[in-house]
Each structure stands twice: as structure tokens, then as C-alpha cells.
VOKEDREN-517019 format. One record per residue: residue number from 0; x, y, z of N, C-alpha, C, CB in turn. Coordinates in nm, 3 decimals, decimal comma, padded with zeros to 5 digits, always signed. Glycine has a CB too. Example, Ala and Ser with C-alpha at 12.3 -4.5 7.8 and 13.67 -1.06 7.14 Angstrom:
2
PT/0/+01,319/-00,569/+00,780/+01,230/-00,450/+00,780/+01,320/-00,330/+00,780/+01,131/-00,447/+00,905 .
PT/1/+01,285/-00,225/+00,708/+01,367/-00,106/+00,714/+01,290/+00,003/+00,787/+01,408/-00,060/+00,572 .
// end
This chain:
110
PT/0/+04,622/+14,813/+11,530/+04,588/+14,794/+11,630/+04,680/+14,977/+11,636/+04,627/+14,629/+11,709 .
PT/1/+04,604/+15,110/+11,680/+04,686/+15,228/+11,663/+04,825/+15,162/+11,782/+04,582/+15,402/+11,716 .
PT/2/+04,847/+15,266/+11,735/+05,050/+15,349/+11,784/+04,991/+15,438/+11,907/+05,163/+15,511/+11,610 .
PT/3/+05,133/+15,397/+12,012/+05,055/+15,440/+12,138/+05,172/+15,539/+12,225/+04,999/+15,286/+12,236 .
PT/4/+05,145/+15,638/+12,209/+05,211/+15,743/+12,242/+05,281/+15,705/+12,439/+05,084/+15,885/+12,212 .
PT/5/+05,428/+15,628/+12,461/+05,411/+15,652/+12,578/+05,475/+15,824/+12,681/+05,469/+15,520/+12,614 .
PT/6/+05,453/+15,833/+12,783/+05,508/+15,928/+12,830/+05,505/+15,938/+12,980/+05,461/+16,025/+12,769 .
PT/7/+05,631/+15,966/+13,092/+05,609/+15,849/+13,236/+05,537/+15,773/+13,249/+05,580/+15,882/+13,350 .
PT/8/+05,380/+15,908/+13,245/+05,260/+15,851/+13,357/+05,241/+15,751/+13,281/+05,112/+15,938/+13,398 .
PT/9/+05,264/+15,700/+13,170/+05,164/+15,547/+13,058/+05,284/+15,516/+13,107/+05,106/+15,526/+12,841 .
PT/10/+05,387/+15,497/+13,130/+05,474/+15,357/+13,086/+05,463/+15,273/+13,148/+05,600/+15,351/+13,078 .
PT/11/+05,474/+15,295/+13,281/+05,403/+15,157/+13,362/+05,304/+14,987/+13,340/+05,318/+15,225/+13,429 .
PT/12/+05,192/+15,138/+13,310/+05,098/+15,042/+13,213/+05,094/+14,979/+13,104/+05,021/+15,080/+13,185 .
PT/13/+05,163/+15,033/+13,096/+05,190/+15,021/+12,898/+05,253/+14,947/+12,813/+05,251/+15,115/+12,839 .
PT/14/+05,381/+14,948/+12,904/+05,509/+14,835/+12,872/+05,498/+14,774/+12,927/+05,635/+14,844/+12,878 .
PT/15/+05,555/+14,842/+13,068/+05,614/+14,728/+13,181/+05,464/+14,661/+13,256/+05,734/+14,824/+13,328 .
PT/16/+05,333/+14,669/+13,265/+05,227/+14,596/+13,258/+05,195/+14,483/+13,118/+05,128/+14,701/+13,273 .
PT/17/+05,230/+14,526/+13,034/+05,192/+14,457/+12,921/+05,154/+14,300/+12,863/+05,271/+14,491/+12,869 .
PT/18/+05,060/+14,271/+12,905/+05,039/+14,126/+12,867/+05,046/+14,069/+12,719/+04,911/+14,095/+12,912 .
PT/19/+05,146/+14,216/+12,626/+05,127/+14,120/+12,460/+05,256/+14,215/+12,472/+04,962/+14,137/+12,296 .
PT/20/+05,357/+14,147/+12,413/+05,514/+14,201/+12,391/+05,495/+14,337/+12,325/+05,617/+14,095/+12,283 .
PT/21/+05,579/+14,395/+12,400/+05,581/+14,554/+12,321/+05,716/+14,582/+12,229/+05,582/+14,690/+12,451 .
PT/22/+05,708/+14,668/+12,145/+05,741/+14,747/+12,026/+05,798/+14,865/+12,067/+05,628/+14,774/+11,939 .
PT/23/+05,896/+14,941/+12,159/+05,921/+15,030/+12,137/+05,993/+15,171/+12,040/+05,928/+14,999/+12,194 .
PT/24/+05,942/+15,272/+12,029/+06,017/+15,327/+11,931/+06,046/+15,437/+11,987/+05,964/+15,340/+11,806 .
PT/25/+06,192/+15,449/+12,020/+06,261/+15,625/+12,094/+06,241/+15,658/+11,951/+06,471/+15,659/+12,180 .
PT/26/+06,240/+15,754/+11,936/+06,303/+15,900/+11,820/+06,235/+15,992/+11,859/+06,279/+15,901/+11,640 .
PT/27/+06,268/+16,114/+11,756/+06,187/+16,293/+11,806/+06,196/+16,345/+11,641/+06,322/+16,442/+11,957 .
PT/28/+06,159/+16,386/+11,601/+06,077/+16,469/+11,525/+06,242/+16,512/+11,419/+05,974/+16,618/+11,640 .
PT/29/+06,297/+16,546/+11,473/+06,434/+16,647/+11,380/+06,486/+16,547/+11,334/+06,564/+16,751/+11,462 .
PT/30/+06,484/+16,410/+11,358/+06,533/+16,266/+11,318/+06,509/+16,182/+11,174/+06,473/+16,184/+11,416 .
PT/31/+06,597/+16,245/+11,136/+06,596/+16,163/+10,917/+06,541/+16,029/+10,926/+06,800/+16,118/+10,814 .
PT/32/+06,663/+15,937/+11,032/+06,630/+15,818/+10,991/+06,517/+15,769/+11,060/+06,732/+15,736/+10,999 .
PT/33/+06,380/+15,802/+11,197/+06,365/+15,817/+11,274/+06,192/+15,826/+11,182/+06,462/+15,906/+11,352 .
PT/34/+06,240/+15,889/+11,134/+06,106/+15,949/+10,983/+06,081/+15,816/+10,906/+06,189/+16,094/+10,826 .
PT/35/+06,231/+15,791/+10,868/+06,213/+15,638/+10,740/+06,193/+15,543/+10,809/+06,346/+15,579/+10,639 .
PT/36/+06,164/+15,571/+10,937/+06,122/+15,337/+11,011/+05,979/+15,436/+11,025/+06,238/+15,208/+11,265 .
PT/37/+05,954/+15,518/+11,046/+05,803/+15,583/+11,123/+05,645/+15,506/+11,025/+05,805/+15,817/+11,091 .
PT/38/+05,693/+15,508/+10,885/+05,603/+15,371/+10,798/+05,600/+15,196/+10,826/+05,663/+15,371/+10,643 .
PT/39/+05,679/+15,201/+10,859/+05,753/+15,115/+10,940/+05,699/+15,026/+11,043/+05,834/+15,184/+10,995 .
PT/40/+05,713/+15,131/+11,063/+05,609/+15,057/+11,211/+05,510/+15,066/+11,227/+05,618/+15,086/+11,336 .
PT/41/+05,419/+15,175/+11,159/+05,289/+15,196/+11,167/+05,198/+15,081/+11,137/+05,262/+15,297/+11,090 .
PT/42/+05,312/+15,016/+10,963/+05,308/+14,872/+10,902/+05,260/+14,765/+11,032/+05,479/+14,827/+10,835 .
PT/43/+05,360/+14,782/+11,109/+05,358/+14,675/+11,221/+05,267/+14,601/+11,315/+05,416/+14,712/+11,288 .
PT/44/+05,200/+14,792/+11,277/+05,098/+14,815/+11,411/+04,980/+14,774/+11,359/+05,080/+14,975/+11,475 .
PT/45/+04,950/+14,848/+11,225/+04,828/+14,827/+11,148/+04,809/+14,600/+11,189/+04,876/+14,901/+10,923 .
PT/46/+04,942/+14,586/+11,138/+04,914/+14,369/+11,059/+04,906/+14,325/+11,185/+05,082/+14,245/+10,948 .
PT/47/+04,986/+14,373/+11,344/+05,028/+14,263/+11,463/+04,946/+14,269/+11,530/+05,142/+14,272/+11,546 .
PT/48/+04,814/+14,207/+11,543/+04,741/+14,264/+11,646/+04,781/+14,218/+11,785/+04,604/+14,239/+11,624 .
PT/49/+04,933/+14,104/+11,763/+05,012/+14,028/+11,898/+05,051/+14,112/+11,962/+05,131/+13,939/+11,885 .
PT/50/+05,091/+14,238/+11,890/+05,239/+14,340/+11,995/+05,187/+14,447/+11,989/+05,420/+14,368/+11,934 .
PT/51/+05,211/+14,486/+12,068/+05,179/+14,682/+12,154/+05,312/+14,749/+12,094/+05,191/+14,701/+12,400 .
PT/52/+05,303/+14,875/+11,974/+05,330/+14,942/+11,919/+05,331/+15,079/+11,980/+05,275/+14,915/+11,833 .
PT/53/+05,508/+15,107/+12,048/+05,432/+15,271/+12,089/+05,642/+15,356/+12,076/+05,309/+15,273/+12,357 .
PT/54/+05,558/+15,443/+12,067/+05,628/+15,528/+12,071/+05,729/+15,682/+12,185/+05,560/+15,536/+12,000 .
PT/55/+05,829/+15,715/+12,167/+05,860/+15,737/+12,274/+05,918/+15,882/+12,200/+05,946/+15,621/+12,357 .
PT/56/+05,888/+15,945/+12,224/+06,009/+16,080/+12,203/+06,130/+16,123/+12,270/+05,955/+16,194/+12,220 .
PT/57/+06,198/+16,169/+12,242/+06,345/+16,084/+12,356/+06,340/+16,272/+12,343/+06,549/+15,925/+12,269 .
PT/58/+06,331/+16,353/+12,296/+06,299/+16,522/+12,337/+06,166/+16,530/+12,481/+06,213/+16,618/+12,153 .
PT/59/+06,093/+16,482/+12,459/+05,957/+16,480/+12,530/+05,995/+16,423/+12,635/+05,836/+16,411/+12,469 .
PT/60/+06,078/+16,270/+12,650/+06,082/+16,228/+12,743/+06,204/+16,159/+12,797/+05,995/+16,175/+12,739 .
PT/61/+06,290/+16,269/+12,813/+06,442/+16,158/+12,829/+06,481/+16,158/+12,949/+06,585/+16,196/+12,748 .
PT/62/+06,393/+16,121/+13,055/+06,402/+16,069/+13,167/+06,397/+15,879/+13,136/+06,276/+16,143/+13,258 .
PT/63/+06,276/+15,873/+13,040/+06,320/+15,708/+13,034/+06,370/+15,675/+12,886/+06,178/+15,596/+13,071 .
PT/64/+06,425/+15,817/+12,825/+06,555/+15,781/+12,728/+06,684/+15,718/+12,816/+06,613/+15,935/+12,647 .
PT/65/+06,633/+15,817/+12,891/+06,828/+15,783/+12,984/+06,806/+15,707/+13,089/+06,932/+15,936/+13,070 .
PT/66/+06,689/+15,616/+13,109/+06,641/+15,470/+13,201/+06,671/+15,294/+13,049/+06,373/+15,509/+13,259 .
PT/67/+06,649/+15,362/+12,945/+06,655/+15,236/+12,851/+06,828/+15,251/+12,824/+06,537/+15,251/+12,686 .
PT/68/+06,923/+15,370/+12,876/+07,033/+15,409/+12,759/+07,036/+15,457/+12,623/+07,092/+15,320/+12,736 .
PT/69/+06,954/+15,581/+12,630/+06,922/+15,561/+12,461/+07,077/+15,698/+12,379/+06,675/+15,642/+12,416 .
PT/70/+07,095/+15,596/+12,346/+07,277/+15,763/+12,309/+07,192/+15,802/+12,071/+07,651/+15,566/+12,293 .
PT/71/+07,151/+15,702/+12,056/+07,156/+15,704/+11,942/+06,982/+15,665/+11,914/+07,279/+15,611/+11,891 .
PT/72/+06,908/+15,756/+11,800/+06,816/+15,771/+11,715/+06,778/+15,766/+11,594/+06,797/+15,830/+11,726 .
PT/73/+06,704/+15,640/+11,517/+06,612/+15,555/+11,615/+06,631/+15,392/+11,741/+06,517/+15,518/+11,505 .
PT/74/+06,664/+15,382/+11,770/+06,622/+15,311/+11,888/+06,490/+15,201/+11,890/+06,596/+15,422/+11,983 .
PT/75/+06,509/+15,062/+11,852/+06,387/+14,997/+11,925/+06,437/+14,891/+12,040/+06,290/+14,914/+11,810 .
PT/76/+06,286/+14,926/+12,130/+06,368/+14,785/+12,186/+06,193/+14,717/+12,168/+06,473/+14,789/+12,404 .
PT/77/+06,250/+14,592/+12,250/+06,108/+14,496/+12,249/+06,124/+14,436/+12,421/+06,115/+14,333/+12,097 .
PT/78/+05,999/+14,425/+12,428/+05,988/+14,411/+12,622/+05,930/+14,347/+12,594/+05,940/+14,506/+12,749 .
PT/79/+05,871/+14,192/+12,712/+05,830/+14,081/+12,697/+05,839/+14,082/+12,776/+05,852/+13,999/+12,641 .
PT/80/+05,685/+14,055/+12,842/+05,685/+14,046/+13,076/+05,759/+14,135/+13,141/+05,769/+13,892/+13,170 .
PT/81/+05,745/+14,246/+13,124/+05,844/+14,380/+13,158/+06,007/+14,331/+13,175/+05,788/+14,460/+13,326 .
PT/82/+06,034/+14,297/+13,059/+06,169/+14,261/+13,071/+06,271/+14,311/+12,930/+06,164/+14,094/+13,094 .
PT/83/+06,315/+14,388/+12,922/+06,401/+14,432/+12,816/+06,474/+14,267/+12,752/+06,529/+14,560/+12,891 .
PT/84/+06,452/+14,245/+12,605/+06,452/+14,128/+12,564/+06,562/+14,156/+12,358/+06,245/+14,073/+12,578 .
PT/85/+06,488/+14,224/+12,372/+06,641/+14,284/+12,232/+06,649/+14,462/+12,279/+06,563/+14,269/+11,970 .
PT/86/+06,657/+14,505/+12,127/+06,738/+14,634/+12,095/+06,813/+14,603/+11,994/+06,825/+14,692/+12,203 .
PT/87/+06,809/+14,773/+11,888/+06,892/+14,808/+11,758/+06,930/+14,917/+11,785/+06,830/+14,810/+11,626 .
PT/88/+06,974/+14,981/+11,699/+07,007/+15,075/+11,719/+07,040/+15,174/+11,544/+07,115/+15,038/+11,826 .
PT/89/+06,945/+15,254/+11,486/+06,944/+15,283/+11,365/+06,866/+15,250/+11,304/+07,019/+15,262/+11,315 .
PT/90/+06,767/+15,317/+11,203/+06,700/+15,243/+11,046/+06,787/+15,088/+11,020/+06,746/+15,374/+10,872 .
PT/91/+06,602/+14,996/+11,069/+06,616/+14,903/+10,975/+06,506/+14,839/+10,889/+06,672/+14,817/+11,032 .
PT/92/+06,520/+14,784/+10,770/+06,414/+14,708/+10,743/+06,281/+14,663/+10,845/+06,478/+14,605/+10,703 .
PT/93/+06,192/+14,605/+10,735/+06,041/+14,501/+10,840/+06,101/+14,366/+10,829/+05,833/+14,489/+10,751 .
PT/94/+06,168/+14,347/+10,773/+06,215/+14,215/+10,811/+06,323/+14,163/+10,944/+06,274/+14,180/+10,692 .
PT/95/+06,398/+14,245/+11,005/+06,483/+14,324/+11,093/+06,428/+14,304/+11,218/+06,493/+14,470/+11,060 .
PT/96/+06,328/+14,418/+11,211/+06,231/+14,449/+11,262/+06,181/+14,323/+11,294/+06,159/+14,532/+11,192 .
PT/97/+06,097/+14,276/+11,236/+05,998/+14,142/+11,305/+06,064/+14,019/+11,325/+05,872/+14,095/+11,211 .
PT/98/+06,172/+14,011/+11,270/+06,303/+13,865/+11,382/+06,384/+13,962/+11,493/+06,491/+13,761/+11,243 .
PT/99/+06,333/+14,061/+11,531/+06,412/+14,122/+11,657/+06,249/+14,104/+11,759/+06,497/+14,332/+11,624 .
PT/100/+06,171/+14,134/+11,708/+05,990/+14,104/+11,783/+06,016/+13,945/+11,792/+05,806/+14,152/+11,648 .
PT/101/+06,082/+13,859/+11,733/+06,024/+13,719/+11,723/+06,178/+13,605/+11,787/+05,967/+13,688/+11,518 .
PT/102/+06,204/+13,726/+11,848/+06,327/+13,702/+11,910/+06,522/+13,654/+11,843/+06,265/+13,595/+11,988 .
PT/103/+06,517/+13,694/+11,755/+06,575/+13,694/+11,645/+06,694/+13,640/+11,660/+06,578/+13,805/+11,592 .
PT/104/+06,797/+13,689/+11,787/+06,925/+13,719/+11,751/+06,940/+13,674/+11,886/+06,976/+13,863/+11,694 .
PT/105/+07,034/+13,573/+11,879/+07,091/+13,498/+12,028/+07,019/+13,544/+12,147/+07,253/+13,531/+12,064 .
PT/106/+07,116/+13,686/+12,196/+07,166/+13,816/+12,226/+07,018/+13,920/+12,280/+07,251/+13,875/+12,071 .
PT/107/+06,878/+13,907/+12,152/+06,867/+13,997/+12,212/+06,888/+14,119/+12,170/+06,914/+13,977/+12,288 .
PT/108/+06,990/+14,123/+12,135/+07,019/+14,236/+11,995/+07,063/+14,286/+11,906/+07,029/+14,293/+11,985 .
PT/109/+07,054/+14,380/+11,807/+07,119/+14,360/+11,695/+07,200/+14,443/+11,687/+07,057/+14,353/+11,593 .
// end
């Protein structure tokens, strides 16, 4: 499944109204750690048809970043049924991202 670029115009439809869990990657092109996470996010997107993988460029969508309280990037957020259920800041290995998608942390945050 291909990665969906999220903008204010498609956010509600693609993220909040999604019938699948959503992995949101808040990133920016100039961010080194973001570039390290990108291949992992792409790999997950290609391997997992049961989730929707989306990217939010914080420079293009500062309002969305603000709504999610994004202070550092990369930040990965999982959304299920329109609710944030997990969030992690910083570059993470694939196994930790997959764990987050499966609800691996007690409080949903790593």
C-alpha cells in the first residue's frame, strides 16, 4: 500500500475516518533522523495492508503538527477509530514501530 501525504484537506477522511489503524509520520525534508526512519516507514507500508501509513510534512502543515502537539520530529503517532492510541518521538527501529502499532506500550506512548 502506498504512503499517503496528509494535508488539512484530506486529514479527516484519511486519518480520523479511516477504517484501518493509521501510522502517522510527522517529519520534514531537512530532518536527518526523519530520513533514517523513511525507509522503515516505506517498508512497513509495503508489508502491512492492514494499516494505513501517512506522512505529515510539519513545514507544510504546521496547524496539524500543532493539533498533535508535535515538538520534535520525527514523531510517529498511531490512530485507531479516530483516537490517538500511541506516540513516539525520535528515530525508532522497525520492531519498536511495529510494537507501537500492536499496542505494545501500556499507556500507548513510548
